[in-house]
Backbone as CSV, one residue per row, in Angstrom:
resi,resn,N_x,N_y,N_z,CA_x,CA_y,CA_z,C_x,C_y,C_z
1,MET,-72.769,21.724,13.681,-74.022,22.419,13.346,-73.925,23.865,13.794
2,LEU,-74.456,24.772,12.995,-74.527,26.152,13.425,-75.410,26.260,14.661
3,VAL,-75.073,27.215,15.553,-75.827,27.368,16.792,-77.303,27.609,16.495
4,HIS,-77.618,28.421,15.509,-79.009,28.718,15.178,-79.537,27.610,14.259
5,PRO,-80.579,26.866,14.678,-81.041,25.713,13.883,-81.582,26.106,12.513
6,GLN,-82.169,27.314,12.380,-82.670,27.722,11.069,-81.526,27.952,10.094
7,LEU,-80.455,28.600,10.546,-79.289,28.805,9.688,-78.596,27.486,9.376
8,ALA,-78.587,26.573,10.358,-77.987,25.257,10.124,-78.733,24.518,9.025
9,ALA,-80.061,24.572,9.046,-80.861,23.905,8.024,-80.648,24.557,6.663
10,PHE,-80.616,25.882,6.639,-80.398,26.632,5.395,-79.065,26.236,4.754
11,ALA,-77.988,26.244,5.535,-76.672,25.908,5.000,-76.621,24.454,4.547
12,ALA,-77.210,23.566,5.332,-77.150,22.136,5.004,-77.882,21.825,3.707
13,VAL,-79.029,22.445,3.468,-79.776,22.198,2.235,-78.963,22.611,1.011
14,LEU,-78.312,23.756,1.093,-77.551,24.241,-0.059,-76.243,23.475,-0.225
15,GLU,-75.656,22.994,0.861,-74.431,22.205,0.755,-74.716,20.793,0.259
16,GLU,-75.802,20.199,0.718,-76.127,18.817,0.360,-76.969,18.722,-0.906
17,GLY,-77.688,19.796,-1.256,-78.430,19.821,-2.502,-79.883,19.409,-2.408
18,SER,-80.327,18.937,-1.235,-81.725,18.527,-1.096,-82.135,18.571,0.370
19,PHE,-83.441,18.598,0.612,-83.958,18.615,1.978,-83.722,17.259,2.649
20,ASP,-83.852,16.171,1.886,-83.644,14.841,2.460,-82.198,14.658,2.914
21,ALA,-81.253,15.057,2.070,-79.841,14.903,2.432,-79.485,15.804,3.608
22,ALA,-80.042,17.003,3.640,-79.795,17.892,4.769,-80.348,17.306,6.056
23,ALA,-81.519,16.680,5.962,-82.118,16.063,7.147,-81.242,14.939,7.686
24,ARG,-80.677,14.132,6.791,-79.786,13.056,7.239,-78.563,13.622,7.943
25,ARG,-78.006,14.703,7.416,-76.810,15.289,8.033,-77.122,15.886,9.398
26,LEU,-78.303,16.482,9.535,-78.664,17.139,10.793,-79.357,16.198,11.772
27,SER,-79.637,14.951,11.320,-80.318,13.954,12.164,-81.697,14.432,12.596
28,VAL,-82.419,15.026,11.637,-83.805,15.420,11.860,-84.615,14.940,10.662
29,THR,-85.904,15.221,10.643,-86.747,14.809,9.518,-86.714,15.874,8.418
30,PRO,-86.980,15.491,7.161,-87.085,16.499,6.092,-88.126,17.563,6.401
31,SER,-89.203,17.153,7.070,-90.239,18.116,7.435,-89.690,19.177,8.382
32,ALA,-88.848,18.752,9.328,-88.252,19.713,10.270,-87.341,20.692,9.538
33,VAL,-86.574,20.199,8.573,-85.706,21.072,7.782,-86.552,22.092,7.021
34,SER,-87.619,21.609,6.383,-88.501,22.494,5.620,-89.117,23.563,6.511
35,GLN,-89.544,23.173,7.704,-90.165,24.132,8.625,-89.170,25.197,9.074
36,ARG,-87.918,24.779,9.313,-86.904,25.739,9.760,-86.586,26.757,8.669
37,ILE,-86.480,26.288,7.432,-86.172,27.215,6.348,-87.353,28.139,6.082
38,LYS,-88.566,27.590,6.141,-89.761,28.428,5.962,-89.827,29.500,7.056
39,ALA,-89.513,29.112,8.291,-89.524,30.088,9.384,-88.465,31.166,9.170
40,LEU,-87.288,30.769,8.652,-86.240,31.746,8.385,-86.659,32.690,7.261
41,GLU,-87.278,32.148,6.210,-87.746,32.982,5.107,-88.837,33.947,5.572
42,ASP,-89.756,33.454,6.428,-90.807,34.333,6.956,-90.197,35.436,7.815
43,ARG,-89.177,35.069,8.576,-88.525,36.036,9.459,-87.828,37.138,8.672
44,LEU,-87.196,36.773,7.551,-86.460,37.742,6.741,-87.320,38.377,5.655
45,GLY,-88.496,37.787,5.406,-89.398,38.331,4.402,-88.931,38.112,2.975
46,GLN,-88.111,37.052,2.747,-87.596,36.784,1.403,-87.435,35.281,1.206
47,VAL,-87.660,34.840,-0.026,-87.392,33.446,-0.376,-85.888,33.265,-0.483
48,LEU,-85.362,32.226,0.158,-83.918,32.012,0.224,-83.437,30.831,-0.597
49,VAL,-84.329,29.857,-0.817,-83.921,28.610,-1.467,-84.850,28.318,-2.642
50,VAL,-84.262,28.031,-3.805,-85.029,27.547,-4.949,-85.199,26.048,-4.773
51,ARG,-86.440,25.599,-4.640,-86.717,24.219,-4.260,-86.810,23.299,-5.468
52,HIS,-85.695,23.148,-6.143,-85.526,22.181,-7.219,-84.278,21.368,-6.908
53,LEU,-84.126,20.216,-7.564,-82.933,19.390,-7.346,-81.874,19.702,-8.389
54,PRO,-80.655,20.066,-7.992,-80.282,20.348,-6.601,-80.793,21.709,-6.157
55,CYS,-81.067,21.842,-4.864,-81.508,23.130,-4.336,-80.402,24.164,-4.515
56,ARG,-80.801,25.385,-4.800,-79.813,26.449,-4.972,-80.352,27.726,-4.324
57,PRO,-79.462,28.654,-3.999,-79.922,29.873,-3.331,-80.521,30.877,-4.302
58,THR,-81.484,31.633,-3.846,-81.953,32.812,-4.563,-80.903,33.918,-4.366
59,PRO,-81.032,35.043,-5.056,-80.092,36.150,-4.787,-80.028,36.532,-3.308
60,ALA,-81.169,36.537,-2.634,-81.161,36.828,-1.192,-80.472,35.702,-0.430
61,GLY,-80.682,34.466,-0.880,-80.015,33.335,-0.248,-78.516,33.381,-0.419
62,GLU,-78.046,33.814,-1.599,-76.609,33.965,-1.831,-76.009,34.970,-0.857
63,GLN,-76.717,36.087,-0.671,-76.227,37.117,0.234,-76.121,36.580,1.664
64,LEU,-77.131,35.814,2.092,-77.098,35.244,3.435,-76.015,34.181,3.551
65,LEU,-75.862,33.349,2.516,-74.875,32.278,2.564,-73.459,32.833,2.669
66,ARG,-73.206,33.987,2.034,-71.889,34.621,2.151,-71.579,34.978,3.603
67,ARG,-72.610,35.308,4.382,-72.414,35.620,5.800,-72.324,34.351,6.642
68,VAL,-73.036,33.329,6.243,-73.082,32.098,7.033,-71.768,31.325,6.937
69,ARG,-71.139,31.295,5.763,-69.893,30.527,5.575,-68.829,30.922,6.598
70,PRO,-68.497,32.217,6.740,-67.503,32.574,7.765,-67.961,32.232,9.179
71,MET,-69.270,32.339,9.451,-69.779,31.976,10.770,-69.508,30.512,11.084
72,GLN,-69.620,29.652,10.066,-69.353,28.238,10.270,-67.908,28.007,10.695
73,ALA,-66.988,28.704,10.040,-65.573,28.544,10.395,-65.307,29.027,11.813
74,LEU,-65.883,30.184,12.170,-65.670,30.715,13.510,-66.301,29.821,14.568
75,GLU,-67.462,29.255,14.256,-68.122,28.364,15.208,-67.285,27.110,15.449
76,ALA,-66.754,26.527,14.371,-65.936,25.330,14.515,-64.704,25.616,15.367
77,GLU,-64.103,26.802,15.183,-62.940,27.166,15.994,-63.313,27.305,17.462
78,ALA,-64.458,27.944,17.723,-64.880,28.132,19.108,-65.151,26.797,19.796
79,LEU,-65.827,25.889,19.098,-66.116,24.578,19.681,-64.842,23.776,19.899
80,ALA,-63.893,23.902,18.975,-62.652,23.134,19.082,-61.867,23.525,20.324
81,GLU,-61.985,24.788,20.754,-61.253,25.227,21.944,-61.742,24.527,23.208
82,PHE,-63.010,24.087,23.199,-63.578,23.465,24.379,-63.714,21.955,24.253
83,ALA,-63.495,21.406,23.041,-63.640,19.969,22.827,-62.394,19.248,23.308
84,PRO,-62.529,18.104,23.947,-61.359,17.305,24.310,-60.591,16.915,23.058
85,GLU,-59.291,16.683,23.221,-58.425,16.375,22.080,-58.957,15.213,21.273
86,GLN,-59.465,14.179,21.960,-59.923,12.994,21.245,-61.242,13.218,20.522
87,GLN,-61.922,14.337,20.800,-63.196,14.616,20.149,-63.063,15.746,19.125
88,ALA,-61.821,16.113,18.785,-61.637,17.242,17.859,-62.320,17.002,16.530
89,GLY,-62.300,15.739,16.065,-62.929,15.427,14.789,-64.422,15.652,14.791
90,ALA,-65.031,15.620,15.975,-66.481,15.784,16.057,-66.916,17.198,15.708
91,VAL,-66.010,18.193,15.850,-66.405,19.570,15.557,-65.757,20.062,14.261
92,THR,-65.128,19.155,13.535,-64.498,19.540,12.286,-65.542,19.641,11.177
93,ARG,-65.591,20.796,10.500,-66.500,20.995,9.388,-65.733,20.888,8.088
94,SER,-66.443,20.511,7.038,-65.846,20.512,5.708,-65.665,21.960,5.252
95,ILE,-64.460,22.275,4.771,-64.141,23.634,4.337,-64.212,23.676,2.815
96,ALA,-65.120,24.475,2.293,-65.337,24.548,0.845,-64.400,25.575,0.228
97,ILE,-63.618,25.135,-0.762,-62.675,26.004,-1.468,-62.834,25.760,-2.969
98,ALA,-62.816,26.831,-3.750,-62.874,26.726,-5.206,-61.461,26.854,-5.774
99,VAL,-61.137,26.028,-6.762,-59.794,26.017,-7.338,-59.875,25.670,-8.817
100,ASN,-58.937,26.189,-9.594,-58.878,25.809,-11.003,-58.201,24.455,-11.153
101,ASP,-58.503,23.749,-12.220,-58.048,22.373,-12.385,-56.533,22.268,-12.461
102,ASP,-55.865,23.217,-13.112,-54.412,23.137,-13.240,-53.721,23.278,-11.889
103,SER,-54.232,24.134,-11.017,-53.671,24.233,-9.667,-53.919,22.946,-8.888
104,LEU,-55.108,22.382,-9.055,-55.427,21.127,-8.372,-54.488,20.015,-8.814
105,GLU,-54.123,20.019,-10.089,-53.258,18.964,-10.632,-51.782,19.184,-10.307
106,THR,-51.421,20.364,-9.800,-49.996,20.653,-9.595,-49.660,20.905,-8.125
107,TRP,-49.983,22.077,-7.571,-49.464,22.454,-6.255,-50.492,22.461,-5.133
108,PHE,-51.775,22.531,-5.454,-52.812,22.772,-4.446,-52.952,21.624,-3.445
109,LEU,-52.870,20.386,-3.910,-53.069,19.240,-3.013,-52.018,19.185,-1.919
110,ALA,-50.793,19.618,-2.214,-49.749,19.625,-1.193,-50.149,20.519,-0.019
111,ALA,-50.785,21.643,-0.324,-51.187,22.581,0.724,-52.285,22.002,1.606
112,ILE,-53.342,21.457,0.996,-54.442,20.972,1.835,-54.080,19.664,2.545
113,ALA,-53.157,18.882,1.971,-52.691,17.678,2.666,-51.952,18.069,3.944
114,GLN,-51.127,19.092,3.861,-50.414,19.578,5.040,-51.401,20.069,6.105
115,LEU,-52.419,20.795,5.676,-53.422,21.308,6.611,-54.192,20.175,7.279
116,HIS,-54.521,19.141,6.503,-55.224,17.999,7.085,-54.357,17.293,8.119
117,GLN,-53.088,17.094,7.803,-52.196,16.397,8.722,-51.947,17.203,9.992
118,GLN,-51.824,18.520,9.874,-51.525,19.352,11.034,-52.743,19.650,11.895
119,PHE,-53.884,19.903,11.252,-55.034,20.413,11.992,-56.286,19.549,11.852
120,GLY,-56.223,18.504,11.025,-57.387,17.641,10.868,-58.485,18.212,9.994
121,TYR,-58.209,19.281,9.254,-59.234,19.879,8.411,-59.654,18.899,7.309
122,VAL,-60.933,18.928,6.968,-61.423,18.202,5.798,-61.951,19.230,4.804
123,PHE,-61.851,18.909,3.516,-62.105,19.903,2.480,-63.168,19.445,1.496
124,ASP,-63.937,20.408,1.029,-64.905,20.233,-0.050,-64.410,21.094,-1.204
125,VAL,-63.652,20.489,-2.133,-62.995,21.236,-3.197,-63.911,21.320,-4.413
126,ARG,-64.173,22.529,-4.872,-65.001,22.766,-6.058,-64.088,23.235,-7.190
127,VAL,-64.216,22.657,-8.362,-63.330,22.962,-9.482,-64.068,23.785,-10.531
128,ASP,-63.434,24.864,-10.956,-63.960,25.675,-12.057,-62.784,26.395,-12.705
129,ASP,-63.023,27.005,-13.847,-61.993,27.789,-14.514,-61.554,28.936,-13.605
130,GLN,-60.266,29.284,-13.660,-59.729,30.321,-12.770,-60.398,31.674,-12.974
131,ASP,-60.985,31.896,-14.144,-61.711,33.146,-14.379,-63.116,33.111,-13.787
132,HIS,-63.539,31.951,-13.289,-64.926,31.801,-12.834,-65.060,31.297,-11.399
133,THR,-63.953,30.890,-10.760,-64.051,30.389,-9.382,-64.583,31.463,-8.436
134,LEU,-64.338,32.726,-8.755,-64.793,33.793,-7.875,-66.313,33.840,-7.781
135,GLY,-66.991,33.337,-8.809,-68.449,33.279,-8.749,-68.941,32.397,-7.617
136,LEU,-68.187,31.334,-7.307,-68.563,30.447,-6.210,-68.363,31.115,-4.858
137,LEU,-67.380,32.011,-4.764,-67.206,32.792,-3.535,-68.275,33.870,-3.436
138,ARG,-68.613,34.452,-4.571,-69.622,35.514,-4.595,-70.991,34.996,-4.158
139,ASP,-71.347,33.777,-4.596,-72.680,33.277,-4.246,-72.707,32.512,-2.922
140,GLY,-71.572,32.482,-2.216,-71.547,31.853,-0.905,-71.299,30.370,-0.906
141,SER,-71.020,29.776,-2.068,-70.813,28.329,-2.131,-69.525,27.897,-1.448
142,VAL,-68.519,28.788,-1.417,-67.217,28.440,-0.849,-66.758,29.543,0.097
143,LEU,-65.778,29.187,0.934,-65.212,30.141,1.885,-64.059,30.924,1.267
144,GLY,-63.431,30.349,0.234,-62.329,31.017,-0.442,-62.143,30.433,-1.823
145,ALA,-61.360,31.127,-2.667,-61.205,30.692,-4.057,-59.824,31.053,-4.590
146,ILE,-59.239,30.114,-5.353,-58.068,30.399,-6.174,-58.594,30.994,-7.475
147,THR,-58.135,32.191,-7.816,-58.732,32.920,-8.927,-57.678,33.708,-9.693
148,SER,-57.997,34.081,-10.920,-57.131,34.961,-11.700,-57.503,36.423,-11.501
149,VAL,-58.482,36.703,-10.655,-58.980,38.069,-10.452,-58.291,38.678,-9.233
150,SER,-57.633,39.808,-9.442,-56.884,40.445,-8.355,-57.720,41.415,-7.530
151,THR,-58.828,41.905,-8.096,-59.684,42.846,-7.364,-60.526,42.095,-6.338
152,PRO,-60.420,42.433,-5.049,-61.156,41.669,-4.040,-62.660,41.906,-4.114
153,LEU,-63.412,40.847,-3.884,-64.851,41.003,-3.711,-65.120,41.809,-2.445
154,GLN,-66.282,42.431,-2.383,-66.650,43.159,-1.179,-66.668,42.198,0.000
155,GLY,-66.009,42.575,1.067,-65.973,41.740,2.258,-64.968,40.619,2.193
156,CYS,-64.020,40.704,1.249,-63.022,39.640,1.087,-61.610,40.212,1.106
157,ASN,-60.653,39.364,1.469,-59.228,39.676,1.368,-58.645,38.942,0.176
158,VAL,-57.563,39.502,-0.396,-56.921,38.880,-1.548,-55.420,38.806,-1.308
159,HIS,-54.808,37.679,-1.691,-53.376,37.468,-1.558,-52.829,37.005,-2.907
160,SER,-51.729,37.603,-3.346,-51.067,37.163,-4.575,-50.320,35.860,-4.318
161,LEU,-50.456,34.893,-5.219,-49.805,33.592,-5.074,-48.616,33.406,-6.012
162,GLY,-48.584,34.134,-7.122,-47.559,33.941,-8.140,-48.218,33.622,-9.468
163,SER,-47.405,33.301,-10.447,-47.911,33.047,-11.792,-47.607,31.623,-12.234
164,MET,-48.579,31.014,-12.904,-48.393,29.703,-13.511,-48.032,29.910,-14.977
165,ARG,-46.887,29.354,-15.384,-46.434,29.522,-16.769,-46.960,28.393,-17.645
166,TYR,-47.542,28.769,-18.777,-48.081,27.819,-19.746,-47.238,27.843,-21.014
167,ARG,-46.999,26.652,-21.561,-46.278,26.501,-22.827,-47.188,25.867,-23.868
168,ALA,-47.006,26.261,-25.108,-47.751,25.653,-26.208,-47.064,24.341,-26.593
169,ILE,-47.829,23.242,-26.633,-47.262,21.921,-26.907,-48.053,21.212,-28.008
170,ALA,-47.409,20.234,-28.625,-48.035,19.363,-29.631,-47.124,18.157,-29.815
171,SER,-47.602,17.157,-30.515,-46.736,16.026,-30.850,-45.697,16.491,-31.867
172,PRO,-44.541,15.830,-31.942,-43.531,16.231,-32.932,-44.077,16.209,-34.357
173,GLU,-44.869,15.185,-34.693,-45.417,15.073,-36.043,-46.402,16.211,-36.332
174,TYR,-47.238,16.529,-35.347,-48.208,17.613,-35.503,-47.473,18.939,-35.703
175,ALA,-46.457,19.191,-34.866,-45.713,20.448,-34.970,-45.047,20.584,-36.333
176,ALA,-44.489,19.481,-36.848,-43.839,19.523,-38.164,-44.861,19.780,-39.268
177,ARG,-46.072,19.256,-39.086,-47.105,19.406,-40.121,-47.668,20.823,-40.162
178,TYR,-47.979,21.380,-38.982,-48.691,22.658,-38.955,-47.801,23.864,-38.680
179,PHE,-46.699,23.677,-37.966,-45.914,24.822,-37.516,-44.470,24.804,-38.029
180,ALA,-44.250,24.183,-39.168,-42.894,24.163,-39.744,-42.391,25.582,-40.002
181,ALA,-43.313,26.488,-40.344,-42.948,27.883,-40.585,-43.228,28.764,-39.376
182,GLY,-43.513,28.148,-38.222,-43.766,28.892,-37.000,-45.246,29.051,-36.693
183,MET,-45.536,29.548,-35.477,-46.919,29.813,-35.059,-47.260,31.234,-35.485
184,ASN,-48.093,31.332,-36.496,-48.508,32.634,-37.012,-49.985,32.566,-37.372
185,ALA,-50.534,33.655,-37.860,-51.967,33.707,-38.155,-52.376,32.643,-39.160
186,ALA,-51.556,32.426,-40.183,-51.907,31.448,-41.209,-51.929,30.032,-40.650
187,SER,-50.915,29.674,-39.869,-50.865,28.303,-39.342,-51.886,28.091,-38.235
188,LEU,-52.066,29.073,-37.371,-53.000,28.921,-36.248,-54.450,28.892,-36.717
189,ALA,-54.748,29.474,-37.840,-56.117,29.442,-38.373,-56.502,28.047,-38.835
190,LYS,-55.524,27.224,-39.202,-55.790,25.881,-39.726,-55.548,24.776,-38.703
191,ALA,-54.656,25.015,-37.748,-54.226,23.960,-36.826,-55.311,23.663,-35.795
192,PRO,-55.778,22.411,-35.670,-56.744,22.065,-34.622,-56.185,22.393,-33.231
193,MET,-57.047,22.902,-32.382,-56.665,23.382,-31.056,-57.437,22.609,-29.990
194,ILE,-56.786,22.328,-28.874,-57.420,21.622,-27.758,-57.748,22.644,-26.677
195,VAL,-59.004,22.684,-26.236,-59.472,23.623,-25.223,-60.143,22.827,-24.106
196,PHE,-59.934,23.252,-22.851,-60.475,22.539,-21.685,-62.000,22.487,-21.735
197,ASN,-62.634,23.633,-21.811,-64.089,23.724,-21.971,-64.412,25.119,-22.509
198,ARG,-65.669,25.435,-22.616,-66.055,26.706,-23.243,-65.816,27.906,-22.345
199,LYS,-65.428,27.681,-21.109,-65.003,28.784,-20.241,-63.518,29.088,-20.398
200,ASP,-62.774,28.169,-20.958,-61.316,28.261,-21.036,-60.899,29.275,-22.102
201,GLU,-60.257,30.363,-21.671,-59.841,31.427,-22.586,-58.342,31.415,-22.867
202,LEU,-57.569,30.508,-22.230,-56.111,30.590,-22.322,-55.603,30.481,-23.747
203,GLN,-56.050,29.452,-24.474,-55.574,29.282,-25.850,-55.933,30.483,-26.716
204,TRP,-57.136,30.999,-26.516,-57.572,32.144,-27.314,-56.728,33.376,-26.999
205,ARG,-56.383,33.583,-25.736,-55.523,34.715,-25.375,-54.160,34.585,-26.047
206,PHE,-53.636,33.365,-26.049,-52.327,33.107,-26.650,-52.370,33.401,-28.156
207,VAL,-53.438,32.948,-28.806,-53.589,33.189,-30.244,-53.680,34.677,-30.542
208,ARG,-54.488,35.403,-29.757,-54.641,36.844,-29.998,-53.331,37.592,-29.732
209,ARG,-52.560,37.118,-28.749,-51.286,37.763,-28.461,-50.337,37.638,-29.655
210,ILE,-50.367,36.489,-30.330,-49.475,36.259,-31.469,-49.975,36.955,-32.729
211,THR,-51.277,36.840,-32.978,-51.807,37.255,-34.280,-52.529,38.593,-34.268
212,ARG,-52.966,39.046,-33.070,-53.810,40.247,-32.966,-55.106,40.067,-33.744
213,ALA,-55.514,38.824,-33.941,-56.709,38.547,-34.744,-57.585,37.537,-34.021
214,ARG,-58.837,37.492,-34.373,-59.774,36.501,-33.833,-59.968,35.423,-34.891
215,LEU,-59.293,34.309,-34.711,-59.333,33.214,-35.665,-60.389,32.197,-35.259
216,THR,-60.727,31.305,-36.181,-61.711,30.256,-35.906,-61.153,28.898,-36.318
217,PRO,-60.130,28.409,-35.622,-59.567,27.102,-35.958,-60.493,25.977,-35.496
218,PRO,-60.275,24.750,-35.988,-61.012,23.599,-35.435,-60.653,23.426,-33.957
219,VAL,-61.645,23.083,-33.120,-61.427,22.999,-31.671,-61.918,21.663,-31.130
220,HIS,-61.055,21.001,-30.322,-61.463,19.863,-29.505,-61.690,20.377,-28.083
221,TYR,-62.802,20.008,-27.446,-63.041,20.330,-26.040,-62.772,19.075,-25.216
222,ILE,-61.724,19.125,-24.375,-61.317,17.957,-23.587,-61.084,18.429,-22.153
223,PRO,-62.065,18.251,-21.240,-61.992,18.854,-19.903,-61.174,18.057,-18.887
224,THR,-59.868,17.918,-19.123,-58.968,17.302,-18.144,-57.566,17.846,-18.364
225,SER,-56.921,18.284,-17.283,-55.592,18.884,-17.413,-54.559,17.865,-17.869
226,SER,-54.501,16.714,-17.202,-53.536,15.692,-17.596,-53.886,15.115,-18.964
227,GLY,-55.180,15.034,-19.272,-55.614,14.539,-20.572,-55.229,15.451,-21.713
228,PHE,-55.030,16.745,-21.419,-54.547,17.682,-22.426,-53.256,17.180,-23.040
229,ILE,-52.342,16.781,-22.170,-51.010,16.376,-22.624,-51.104,15.092,-23.435
230,VAL,-51.928,14.157,-22.984,-52.129,12.911,-23.726,-52.742,13.201,-25.085
231,ALA,-53.741,14.089,-25.111,-54.388,14.443,-26.382,-53.403,15.084,-27.342
232,ALA,-52.553,15.973,-26.820,-51.547,16.604,-27.677,-50.546,15.569,-28.188
233,ALA,-50.121,14.661,-27.312,-49.156,13.634,-27.718,-49.731,12.718,-28.789
234,ARG,-51.041,12.538,-28.786,-51.688,11.677,-29.779,-52.026,12.421,-31.062
235,GLY,-51.652,13.677,-31.141,-51.813,14.412,-32.386,-53.168,15.034,-32.609
236,LEU,-53.982,15.146,-31.543,-55.299,15.754,-31.719,-55.211,17.244,-32.013
237,GLY,-54.199,17.894,-31.469,-54.078,19.326,-31.681,-52.971,19.899,-30.833
238,TRP,-52.869,21.229,-30.829,-51.933,21.906,-29.937,-52.719,22.504,-28.791
239,CYS,-52.047,22.776,-27.679,-52.719,23.365,-26.526,-51.679,24.015,-25.629
240,LEU,-52.152,24.757,-24.646,-51.301,25.282,-23.590,-51.410,24.376,-22.380
241,ALA,-50.280,24.114,-21.721,-50.265,23.272,-20.527,-49.238,23.828,-19.551
242,PRO,-49.471,23.661,-18.254,-48.510,24.178,-17.259,-47.155,23.487,-17.384
243,GLU,-46.097,24.267,-17.180,-44.748,23.714,-17.235,-44.594,22.515,-16.305
244,ALA,-45.205,22.580,-15.141,-45.038,21.518,-14.149,-45.610,20.185,-14.615
245,LEU,-46.561,20.214,-15.558,-47.193,18.974,-16.001,-46.563,18.374,-17.254
246,ILE,-45.824,19.177,-18.013,-45.379,18.684,-19.315,-43.987,18.060,-19.300
247,ALA,-43.248,18.217,-18.188,-41.858,17.757,-18.163,-41.691,16.271,-18.521
248,PRO,-42.485,15.341,-17.941,-42.288,13.930,-18.287,-42.513,13.628,-19.762
249,ALA,-43.557,14.228,-20.360,-43.847,13.994,-21.776,-42.767,14.604,-22.668
250,LEU,-42.205,15.726,-22.239,-41.101,16.320,-23.001,-39.871,15.410,-22.973
251,GLN,-39.574,14.883,-21.785,-38.415,13.999,-21.669,-38.589,12.730,-22.486
252,ALA,-39.833,12.237,-22.567,-40.119,11.039,-23.358,-40.248,11.349,-24.845
253,ARG,-40.149,12.627,-25.207,-40.265,13.081,-26.591,-41.630,12.774,-27.207
254,ALA,-42.625,12.658,-26.327,-43.994,12.476,-26.816,-44.580,13.788,-27.311
255,ILE,-44.046,14.901,-26.803,-44.503,16.228,-27.210,-43.284,17.121,-27.400
256,VAL,-43.521,18.279,-28.027,-42.514,19.334,-28.132,-43.175,20.654,-27.772
257,VAL,-42.374,21.610,-27.348,-42.859,22.988,-27.205,-42.825,23.617,-28.589
258,THR,-43.983,24.042,-29.068,-44.086,24.467,-30.468,-43.405,25.800,-30.748
259,ASP,-43.245,26.644,-29.718,-42.520,27.897,-29.883,-41.837,28.228,-28.560
260,PRO,-40.571,27.887,-28.389,-39.868,28.123,-27.120,-39.748,29.602,-26.748
261,THR,-39.959,30.503,-27.695,-39.799,31.935,-27.412,-41.078,32.566,-26.873
262,ARG,-42.170,31.804,-26.843,-43.432,32.367,-26.394,-44.042,31.499,-25.283
263,TRP,-44.692,32.148,-24.353,-45.401,31.460,-23.286,-46.478,32.397,-22.756
264,LEU,-47.288,31.881,-21.839,-48.339,32.689,-21.213,-48.223,32.515,-19.706
265,ASP,-48.026,33.612,-18.982,-47.978,33.591,-17.521,-49.338,34.009,-16.974
266,LEU,-49.914,33.162,-16.123,-51.239,33.430,-15.557,-51.105,33.729,-14.066
267,PRO,-51.281,34.994,-13.649,-51.236,35.314,-12.220,-52.417,34.680,-11.482
268,LEU,-52.147,34.150,-10.292,-53.185,33.540,-9.470,-53.250,34.231,-8.110
269,TYR,-54.463,34.275,-7.554,-54.699,34.946,-6.277,-55.580,34.058,-5.396
270,TRP,-55.442,34.250,-4.093,-56.293,33.575,-3.117,-57.190,34.633,-2.494
271,GLN,-58.505,34.481,-2.699,-59.483,35.380,-2.096,-60.320,34.610,-1.087
272,HIS,-60.596,35.244,0.056,-61.401,34.581,1.093,-62.158,35.622,1.902
273,ALA,-63.150,35.156,2.629,-63.947,36.044,3.466,-63.051,36.757,4.478
274,ALA,-63.267,38.051,4.649,-62.432,38.863,5.537,-62.957,38.782,6.966
275,VAL,-62.663,37.673,7.638,-63.023,37.494,9.045,-61.772,37.100,9.809
276,ALA,-61.765,37.406,11.106,-60.608,37.095,11.950,-60.665,35.632,12.365
277,SER,-60.286,34.765,11.448,-60.399,33.323,11.650,-59.011,32.693,11.608
278,SER,-58.672,31.929,12.650,-57.384,31.228,12.642,-57.358,30.166,11.550
279,THR,-58.510,29.576,11.240,-58.584,28.583,10.162,-58.195,29.212,8.832
280,LEU,-58.766,30.371,8.524,-58.447,31.039,7.263,-56.999,31.517,7.242
281,GLN,-56.484,31.939,8.376,-55.080,32.347,8.438,-54.165,31.172,8.129
282,ARG,-54.478,30.005,8.688,-53.663,28.818,8.435,-53.759,28.380,6.969
283,ILE,-54.979,28.413,6.415,-55.156,28.028,5.014,-54.400,28.991,4.110
284,SER,-54.508,30.282,4.383,-53.821,31.284,3.561,-52.316,31.062,3.602
285,ARG,-51.774,30.795,4.785,-50.330,30.591,4.913,-49.893,29.350,4.148
286,ALA,-50.652,28.254,4.261,-50.295,27.008,3.573,-50.376,27.168,2.056
287,LEU,-51.391,27.878,1.574,-51.523,28.089,0.129,-50.385,28.961,-0.400
288,ARG,-50.046,30.006,0.348,-48.948,30.870,-0.109,-47.628,30.090,-0.132
289,ASP,-47.379,29.258,0.884,-46.130,28.488,0.928,-46.052,27.500,-0.221
290,ALA,-47.155,26.785,-0.480,-47.161,25.783,-1.568,-47.030,26.472,-2.907
291,ALA,-47.706,27.601,-3.080,-47.620,28.325,-4.347,-46.229,28.890,-4.569
292,GLU,-45.590,29.378,-3.501,-44.252,29.940,-3.630,-43.256,28.888,-4.142
293,ALA,-43.466,27.628,-3.734,-42.562,26.561,-4.159,-42.834,26.108,-5.596
294,ALA,-44.041,26.391,-6.119,-44.420,25.833,-7.419,-44.621,26.880,-8.511
295,LEU,-44.984,28.098,-8.139,-45.311,29.125,-9.117,-44.162,30.120,-9.283
296,ARG,-44.235,30.912,-10.324,-43.240,31.941,-10.556,-43.636,33.211,-9.826
297,SER,-42.667,33.861,-9.224,-42.957,35.085,-8.474,-43.168,36.244,-9.446
């Protein structure tokens, strides 16, 4: 728990999504949680929490939450220095990190597994498109984010992790049907395309790079990284997928790379709150090491 009970209640409501759930975590009544947040809002002269399910921060609440997240990490470190070894788990807080799905499916889990084994950290992983994970850091929902954005947010540090290479894939039958003459504007305008969700810009970037045009092909929205490969193998369409995920399907000849001469490299970065925290230093080191082994420099 944060030392200040009002800040503890504020953070718990936004992390748990409701006053009742926050009360259970803090071992107090919902009324006590409500009173603490009201007192904090009166003290600051601003509404901090939108009281709908799930509860979410107002713009002022986002600004405060960005300050509270690093405080939580520093508090946990301070308590851990004085806690007996057998009670270390009692002061361990969940560390919220935002990550894109492809990183989660490939190299990211190795990093946080190592951190858990070495230091006992527990994680609250939030998944979003790499172009949008920074929004979760901006609004205070997470302490750090894997992102495609290299420009650091105010009050944050940024570290380059490397690039994830994407290849265009499809089933052999699909590739023969639509791309016998290659991937060009005419074929890409007709060929059904698989896209993760409406935030996913990778396929569109690849198409524009080849054609310099904005095409409107048929689109399947399938929000799963591993499911992308299965969907492509079943002939639903073509898509981009990380090299690390497609190797087994390529070996089984369930898919082919539709154009071996073209690919898309996506640079990834780790952004986190700029505080002198040993926890963040350890996380940054583990993420850089795992990324170095899996991504292209």
